[in-house]
N, C-alpha and C positions, 0 to 999 in steps of 0.2 A: 504494500500500500504506500510506503514511503517513496518508492520509485515513481508511482503514479502521481503523487503529489508534486514531486520534482518536475515531472513532465508538464503538469498543469501550470506550475509557476513559470516555467520557461515559455509556454504558450501565452500566458498572461502578460509577461514582460515584452514578448515579441509584439503582441497586439498593441500594447501601450506605445511602444517605440515607433511602430508603423503609423499609428494614428497621429502622434505628436509630430512626426516627420512631415506628414501631410499638412498639419496645421501650421508648422513653421513655414513651409513652402507657400501656402496660401497667404499668410501674413506678410511674407517677404515680397511676393508678387504684388500685393495690394499697396505696400509702401513704395515699391519701385515704380509702379504704374503712374504715380502722381507726377513724376518728372522725366520719364523716359520710356522707350519701348520695352515691353516685357520679355521679348524673345531673347534678348542678349544675356539674361540673368537666370536662366533655368539651372537649377541645382539637381544633383543626383543624391538620393538617400538610399542607403542599404542598412539593414539591421539584422542582427541575430538575437539570441536570447539575452545578451548582456550589454550590447552597445548599439548606438545609432551613429552611423558614419555619414557625414555630409560632405560632399564634394561640390564646390561652387567656384564660379569665375573669380579670379583674383581682383577684378575690378570692383567687386562688391566691398572689399576691404578698404579700397581707396575712397569709395563713395561715403563710407561710414566715418572717415577721419575728419576732424575739425581743422587740422593744420597740416601743412606739408613743409618739409625742410628742403630748401633749394640752395643754389649757390649764392643767391642774393639775400638769403635769410629765410625766416619762417613766414609762410604765407597762410593767412586765415582764409577759410572758405566756408561756404554753407555746408553744414553736415546734414546728411540724410540718414537717420537711424534705421538702416536696413539690415544690419547684421547683429551686432552685439546686443542691443536692446531686445530684439525679437528672440534670438537664440536663448539668452539667459532667462527671459520671461517664460519660455516654454520648458526650459530645464527645470524650473520650479514646479511646473505642472506635472512633469514626469515624476518627480520625487513625491509630490502630493498624491498623485494617483496610485503610485506603487505602494504607498503607505496605507491607503484607506480603501481601495477598491477591491482588494483580493478577499472576497467574502464567499460564503457557501453558495450564494446565488450565482456569483461569477464562476465558481467551480462547476456548477451544473451547466451553465451556458457553454463553457469550454468543453465539457464532456459531450454535449449535444453537437457541437460544431465538429469535433474530431473523435468520434467514438471508436473508430476502427483500429486505432493504434494502441489502445489501453487494454 
């Protein structure tokens, strides 16, 4: 029974990471769409039971910056919070959901979704 519980916990975490990865992408595209074309900033998300891996264009990191260092000195620019603010906000959601959503009702839902492997 302990092995079944471990499998369910893995499925639960995988589900949370997948859903939050989609939420991060939607929030990022919404923020980016206010100032540029959405097509240039599509990210790729992959997850397993323990981690969410996000691959994104490096341009997103430069858009997020408030200043840039150049030969002439530090240049202030308008910052668009399209990376740090969004990712860290959703990281808190992942922690909160992992802490409180793994209930007996969730276990039953996971068993219904994938009954053949247990």
